[in-house]
N, CA, C and O atoms as a DFTB+ gen file, in Angstrom:
436 C
 N C O
     1  1       0.845      -1.175       0.000
     2  2       0.000       0.000       0.000
     3  2       0.897       1.246       0.000
     4  3       1.854       1.326       0.769
     5  1       0.585       2.200      -0.852
     6  2       1.339       3.448      -0.905
     7  2       1.047       4.284       0.338
     8  3      -0.063       4.279       0.871
     9  1       2.083       5.003       0.782
    10  2       1.916       5.857       1.944
    11  2       1.187       7.139       1.539
    12  3       1.437       7.696       0.470
    13  1       0.301       7.588       2.389
    14  2      -0.480       8.794       2.135
    15  2       0.443      10.010       2.100
    16  3       1.267      10.195       2.996
    17  1       0.303      10.840       1.063
    18  2       1.101      12.049       0.930
    19  2       0.181      13.260       1.015
    20  3      -0.744      13.412       0.218
    21  1       0.449      14.111       1.987
    22  2      -0.306      15.344       2.176
    23  2       0.633      16.521       1.952
    24  3       1.839      16.407       2.173
    25  1       0.091      17.639       1.520
    26  2       0.892      18.833       1.250
    27  2       0.507      19.901       2.266
    28  3      -0.654      20.024       2.656
    29  1       1.507      20.667       2.683
    30  2       1.237      21.689       3.692
    31  2       1.883      23.015       3.314
    32  3       2.842      23.069       2.544
    33  1       1.333      24.073       3.876
    34  2       1.925      25.410       3.801
    35  2       1.926      25.964       5.214
    36  3       0.950      25.807       5.948
    37  1       3.012      26.607       5.594
    38  2       3.145      27.193       6.921
    39  2       3.956      28.467       6.776
    40  3       5.119      28.429       6.372
    41  1       3.339      29.602       7.109
    42  2       4.070      30.863       6.974
    43  2       3.552      31.889       7.977
    44  3       2.422      31.803       8.458
    45  1       4.404      32.855       8.276
    46  2       4.081      33.940       9.185
    47  2       3.215      34.959       8.455
    48  3       3.572      35.415       7.369
    49  1       2.086      35.313       9.044
    50  2       1.210      36.317       8.439
    51  2       1.793      37.712       8.658
    52  3       2.455      37.949       9.668
    53  1       1.556      38.639       7.728
    54  2       2.046      40.007       7.923
    55  2       1.326      40.671       9.098
    56  3       0.206      40.305       9.456
    57  1       1.995      41.642       9.674
    58  2       1.404      42.372      10.802
    59  2       0.108      43.032      10.366
    60  3      -0.001      43.543       9.251
    61  1      -0.851      43.015      11.238
    62  2      -2.152      43.598      10.932
    63  2      -2.673      44.365      12.138
    64  3      -1.912      44.977      12.886
    65  1      -3.988      44.317      12.305
    66  2      -4.606      45.029      13.419
    67  2      -4.332      44.364      14.763
    68  3      -4.377      45.016      15.806
    69  1      -4.051      43.074      14.732
    70  2      -3.816      42.352      15.981
    71  2      -2.377      42.576      16.454
    72  3      -1.458      42.598      15.635
    73  1      -2.170      42.741      17.764
    74  2      -0.842      43.088      18.274
    75  2       0.091      41.899      18.498
    76  3       1.042      42.008      19.272
    77  1      -0.158      40.776      17.845
    78  2       0.705      39.616      18.018
    79  2       0.928      38.925      16.686
    80  3       0.183      39.135      15.729
    81  1       1.972      38.090      16.637
    82  2       2.298      37.353      15.417
    83  2       1.324      36.203      15.242
    84  3       0.819      35.642      16.215
    85  1       1.066      35.861      13.982
    86  2       0.186      34.726      13.672
    87  2       0.824      33.887      12.582
    88  3       1.351      34.408      11.599
    89  1       0.768      32.582      12.773
    90  2       1.281      31.623      11.794
    91  2       0.108      30.952      11.120
    92  3      -0.739      30.360      11.789
    93  1       0.048      31.036       9.801
    94  2      -1.033      30.419       9.029
    95  2      -0.579      29.060       8.522
    96  3       0.557      28.893       8.079
    97  1      -1.489      28.087       8.595
    98  2      -1.184      26.762       8.066
    99  2      -2.312      26.282       7.170
   100  3      -3.473      26.644       7.361
   101  1      -1.953      25.463       6.191
   102  2      -2.916      24.822       5.289
   103  2      -2.481      23.371       5.114
   104  3      -1.287      23.070       5.088
   105  1      -3.457      22.479       4.995
   106  2      -3.176      21.073       4.727
   107  2      -4.001      20.659       3.520
   108  3      -5.221      20.818       3.505
   109  1      -3.316      20.121       2.498
   110  2      -3.931      19.751       1.226
   111  2      -3.783      18.261       0.967
   112  3      -2.787      17.652       1.358
   113  1      -4.770      17.680       0.313
   114  2      -4.665      16.320      -0.221
   115  2      -5.003      16.431      -1.697
   116  3      -6.173      16.508      -2.074
   117  1      -3.960      16.440      -2.538
   118  2      -4.168      16.700      -3.956
   119  2      -4.686      18.118      -4.131
   120  3      -4.136      19.048      -3.541
   121  1      -5.731      18.303      -4.927
   122  2      -6.263      19.650      -5.154
   123  2      -7.264      20.096      -4.079
   124  3      -7.825      21.187      -4.171
   125  1      -7.486      19.263      -3.073
   126  2      -8.513      19.538      -2.060
   127  2      -7.899      20.097      -0.779
   128  3      -7.043      19.464      -0.161
   129  1      -8.341      21.280      -0.393
   130  2      -7.921      21.883       0.870
   131  2      -8.673      21.183       1.990
   132  3      -9.903      21.213       2.030
   133  1      -7.938      20.553       2.899
   134  2      -8.565      19.835       4.004
   135  2      -8.837      20.746       5.190
   136  3      -9.911      20.697       5.789
   137  1      -7.866      21.569       5.520
   138  2      -8.021      22.458       6.669
   139  2      -7.055      23.633       6.545
   140  3      -5.985      23.513       5.948
   141  1      -7.440      24.748       7.108
   142  2      -6.544      25.895       7.217
   143  2      -6.867      26.608       8.518
   144  3      -7.968      26.487       9.054
   145  1      -5.909      27.337       9.006
   146  2      -6.125      28.063      10.254
   147  2      -4.880      28.835      10.619
   148  3      -3.944      28.943       9.827
   149  1      -4.877      29.372      11.829
   150  2      -3.698      30.088      12.295
   151  2      -3.524      29.867      13.784
   152  3      -4.483      29.607      14.511
   153  1      -2.286      29.976      14.221
   154  2      -1.924      29.864      15.627
   155  2      -0.963      30.997      15.947
   156  3      -0.403      31.615      15.042
   157  1      -0.770      31.273      17.233
   158  2       0.065      32.396      17.639
   159  2       1.554      32.077      17.677
   160  3       2.376      32.992      17.739
   161  1       1.917      30.798      17.642
   162  2       3.335      30.442      17.592
   163  2       3.553      29.394      16.506
   164  3       2.637      28.660      16.133
   165  1       4.781      29.342      16.011
   166  2       5.088      28.351      14.990
   167  2       5.011      26.928      15.545
   168  3       4.620      26.008      14.827
   169  1       5.379      26.738      16.812
   170  2       5.290      25.403      17.419
   171  2       3.850      24.908      17.479
   172  3       3.582      23.740      17.198
   173  1       2.925      25.787      17.842
   174  2       1.514      25.401      17.902
   175  2       0.961      25.106      16.512
   176  3       0.153      24.192      16.345
   177  1       1.394      25.876      15.515
   178  2       0.944      25.624      14.144
   179  2       1.470      24.281      13.644
   180  3       0.744      23.541      12.981
   181  1       2.724      23.960      13.956
   182  2       3.292      22.667      13.574
   183  2       2.552      21.521      14.262
   184  3       2.256      20.502      13.637
   185  1       2.257      21.693      15.544
   186  2       1.525      20.660      16.278
   187  2       0.134      20.458      15.686
   188  3      -0.338      19.327      15.577
   189  1      -0.523      21.553      15.303
   190  2      -1.850      21.448      14.688
   191  2      -1.774      20.695      13.362
   192  3      -2.620      19.845      13.084
   193  1      -0.767      20.999      12.542
   194  2      -0.602      20.288      11.273
   195  2      -0.378      18.791      11.491
   196  3      -0.963      17.964      10.792
   197  1       0.469      18.445      12.461
   198  2       0.738      17.042      12.748
   199  2      -0.497      16.304      13.239
   200  3      -0.761      15.178      12.817
   201  1      -1.249      16.931      14.123
   202  2      -2.463      16.314      14.666
   203  2      -3.507      16.111      13.576
   204  3      -4.122      15.048      13.486
   205  1      -3.703      17.123      12.758
   206  2      -4.706      17.027      11.692
   207  2      -4.283      15.996      10.647
   208  3      -5.118      15.241      10.150
   209  1      -2.989      15.960      10.310
   210  2      -2.495      14.963       9.352
   211  2      -2.715      13.552       9.892
   212  3      -3.091      12.657       9.135
   213  1      -2.490      13.341      11.179
   214  2      -2.718      12.022      11.781
   215  2      -4.201      11.648      11.722
   216  3      -4.546      10.503      11.430
   217  1      -5.072      12.617      11.998
   218  2      -6.518      12.352      11.903
   219  2      -6.923      11.954      10.487
   220  3      -7.686      11.007      10.296
   221  1      -6.405      12.688       9.487
   222  2      -6.730      12.411       8.085
   223  2      -6.223      11.028       7.693
   224  3      -6.947      10.267       7.053
   225  1      -4.992      10.693       8.067
   226  2      -4.422       9.383       7.726
   227  2      -5.254       8.257       8.331
   228  3      -5.506       7.252       7.666
   229  1      -5.681       8.410       9.569
   230  2      -6.528       7.394      10.196
   231  2      -7.869       7.282       9.478
   232  3      -8.351       6.182       9.208
   233  1      -8.467       8.440       9.173
   234  2      -9.772       8.445       8.502
   235  2      -9.693       7.755       7.136
   236  3     -10.617       7.040       6.748
   237  1      -8.594       7.968       6.409
   238  2      -8.443       7.347       5.086
   239  2      -8.319       5.828       5.169
   240  3      -8.593       5.125       4.196
   241  1      -7.905       5.323       6.335
   242  2      -7.823       3.879       6.556
   243  2      -9.083       3.339       7.237
   244  3      -9.149       2.159       7.582
   245  1     -10.083       4.206       7.430
   246  2     -11.325       3.776       8.060
   247  2     -11.218       3.647       9.568
   248  3     -11.993       2.912      10.180
   249  1     -10.272       4.349      10.177
   250  2     -10.048       4.264      11.614
   251  2     -10.345       5.594      12.284
   252  3     -10.395       6.637      11.633
   253  1     -10.541       5.540      13.594
   254  2     -10.753       6.748      14.391
   255  2      -9.527       6.938      15.284
   256  3      -9.144       6.020      16.008
   257  1      -8.917       8.107      15.240
   258  2      -7.729       8.405      16.038
   259  2      -8.141       8.648      17.485
   260  3      -8.885       9.586      17.772
   261  1      -7.660       7.806      18.394
   262  2      -8.048       7.918      19.796
   263  2      -7.208       8.916      20.583
   264  3      -7.721       9.590      21.477
   265  1      -5.928       9.015      20.259
   266  2      -5.041       9.923      20.996
   267  2      -4.323      10.861      20.023
   268  3      -3.168      10.614      19.675
   269  1      -4.988      11.931      19.578
   270  2      -4.353      12.832      18.608
   271  2      -3.085      13.492      19.146
   272  3      -2.186      13.815      18.369
   273  1      -2.998      13.697      20.445
   274  2      -1.820      14.338      21.021
   275  2      -0.582      13.441      20.952
   276  3       0.533      13.916      21.167
   277  1      -0.761      12.172      20.661
   278  2       0.368      11.235      20.589
   279  2       1.033      11.218      19.204
   280  3       2.051      10.549      19.025
   281  1       0.486      11.926      18.244
   282  2       1.078      11.968      16.900
   283  2       2.436      12.659      16.961
   284  3       2.591      13.684      17.626
   285  1       3.416      12.094      16.265
   286  2       4.758      12.675      16.254
   287  2       5.136      13.076      14.830
   288  3       4.827      12.376      13.865
   289  1       5.810      14.212      14.726
   290  2       6.306      14.711      13.446
   291  2       7.820      14.554      13.469
   292  3       8.465      14.941      14.443
   293  1       8.393      13.990      12.411
   294  2       9.814      13.623      12.402
   295  2      10.779      14.808      12.414
   296  3      11.914      14.672      12.871
   297  1      10.343      15.964      11.918
   298  2      11.237      17.124      11.872
   299  2      10.410      18.404      11.878
   300  3       9.222      18.363      11.561
   301  1      11.016      19.551      12.236
   302  2      10.279      20.821      12.209
   303  2       9.795      21.165      10.803
   304  3      10.472      20.872       9.817
   305  1       8.627      21.784      10.718
   306  2       8.028      22.108       9.429
   307  2       8.244      23.559       9.011
   308  3       8.086      23.879       7.832
   309  1       8.597      24.435       9.927
   310  2       8.633      25.871       9.616
   311  2       9.675      26.246       8.564
   312  3       9.536      27.280       7.910
   313  1      10.718      25.426       8.388
   314  2      11.738      25.714       7.381
   315  2      11.498      24.957       6.087
   316  3      12.342      24.972       5.191
   317  1      10.357      24.299       5.983
   318  2      10.056      23.504       4.799
   319  2      10.715      22.141       4.908
   320  3      11.391      21.844       5.894
   321  1      10.519      21.333       3.915
   322  2      11.102      20.000       3.916
   323  2      10.050      18.934       4.180
   324  3       8.976      19.198       4.720
   325  1      10.400      17.732       3.781
   326  2       9.492      16.597       3.918
   327  2       9.604      16.049       5.330
   328  3      10.704      15.930       5.869
   329  1       8.461      15.712       5.932
   330  2       8.428      15.150       7.284
   331  2       7.439      13.998       7.325
   332  3       6.479      13.958       6.556
   333  1       7.685      13.066       8.229
   334  2       6.786      11.929       8.422
   335  2       6.006      12.134       9.722
   336  3       6.571      12.498      10.753
   337  1       4.699      11.892       9.649
   338  2       3.839      11.950      10.826
   339  2       3.457      10.518      11.157
   340  3       2.952       9.786      10.306
   341  1       3.702      10.123      12.406
   342  2       3.368       8.772      12.841
   343  2       2.461       8.826      14.049
   344  3       2.644       9.643      14.951
   345  1       1.486       7.948      14.051
   346  2       0.576       7.798      15.175
   347  2       0.179       6.331      15.232
   348  3      -0.692       5.880      14.488
   349  1       0.821       5.602      16.114
   350  2       0.591       4.168      16.159
   351  2       1.186       3.521      14.918
   352  3       2.332       3.791      14.560
   353  1       0.416       2.676      14.268
   354  2       0.902       2.003      13.061
   355  2       0.561       2.758      11.786
   356  3       0.951       2.340      10.696
   357  1      -0.163       3.865      11.912
   358  2      -0.554       4.667      10.749
   359  2       0.412       5.837      10.612
   360  3       0.735       6.509      11.591
   361  1       0.868       6.071       9.384
   362  2       1.764       7.197       9.146
   363  2       1.429       7.840       7.801
   364  3       0.745       7.255       6.960
   365  1       1.930       9.056       7.627
   366  2       1.779       9.759       6.358
   367  2       2.987      10.661       6.172
   368  3       3.770      10.861       7.100
   369  1       3.134      11.201       4.978
   370  2       4.256      12.076       4.653
   371  2       3.706      13.470       4.377
   372  3       2.747      13.632       3.622
   373  1       4.325      14.477       4.998
   374  2       3.969      15.876       4.746
   375  2       5.012      16.483       3.823
   376  3       6.207      16.458       4.116
   377  1       4.551      17.025       2.710
   378  2       5.425      17.636       1.700
   379  2       5.022      19.102       1.570
   380  3       3.834      19.397       1.440
   381  1       5.986      20.029       1.601
   382  2       5.620      21.440       1.441
   383  2       5.006      21.698       0.068
   384  3       5.379      21.056      -0.914
   385  1       4.080      22.624       0.002
   386  2       3.442      22.964      -1.276
   387  2       4.469      23.386      -2.313
   388  3       4.311      23.066      -3.491
   389  1       5.512      24.093      -1.910
   390  2       6.511      24.556      -2.865
   391  2       7.272      23.401      -3.514
   392  3       7.777      23.551      -4.626
   393  1       7.365      22.243      -2.835
   394  2       8.052      21.077      -3.389
   395  2       7.117      20.155      -4.145
   396  3       7.562      19.148      -4.695
   397  1       5.851      20.470      -4.186
   398  2       4.862      19.567      -4.751
   399  2       4.800      19.632      -6.263
   400  3       4.006      18.915      -6.872
   401  1       5.611      20.468      -6.884
   402  2       5.532      20.609      -8.339
   403  2       4.423      21.586      -8.676
   404  3       4.557      22.789      -8.454
   405  1       3.334      21.070      -9.207
   406  2       2.187      21.912      -9.537
   407  2       1.392      22.189      -8.257
   408  3       0.976      21.265      -7.559
   409  1       1.196      23.439      -7.972
   410  2       0.410      23.806      -6.796
   411  2      -1.051      23.472      -7.002
   412  3      -1.536      23.527      -8.133
   413  1      -1.780      23.122      -5.931
   414  2      -3.202      22.875      -6.052
   415  2      -3.918      24.121      -6.551
   416  3      -3.507      25.243      -6.255
   417  1      -4.972      23.924      -7.296
   418  2      -5.749      25.051      -7.811
   419  2      -6.498      25.708      -6.654
   420  3      -7.234      25.045      -5.923
   421  1      -6.305      26.992      -6.498
   422  2      -7.000      27.727      -5.433
   423  2      -8.084      28.562      -6.082
   424  3      -7.891      29.137      -7.154
   425  1      -9.217      28.620      -5.421
   426  2     -10.316      29.413      -5.982
   427  2     -10.076      30.886      -5.673
   428  3      -9.526      31.230      -4.627
   429  1     -10.486      31.732      -6.573
   430  2     -10.368      33.170      -6.379
   431  2     -11.447      33.622      -5.416
   432  3     -12.632      33.362      -5.626
   433  1     -11.027      34.304      -4.354
   434  2     -12.008      34.731      -3.342
   435  2     -12.229      36.216      -3.400
   436  3     -13.019      36.753      -2.624
């Protein structure tokens, strides 16, 4: 069975009306945006990406993730690069959008 490959984006949002930094994250499966959001620190954004990726990998195998906090990411995501997310016997690979070749089609908002 091929390992599930998900694509992610993680970047610092420009300063705005809010007096604190915000890190935006997106998780893609092919051309489909699965989730996006923001956190106040890069560590929290990375943890959110890892947890959500573990949930998606379990769901694709027909399983329910019982301990999302136990998901581990093999390396930091903020500098880009491929990382493996493992949770029990289920794992997936996170690939930055910039390394994915053709970027997923985004709708004009």
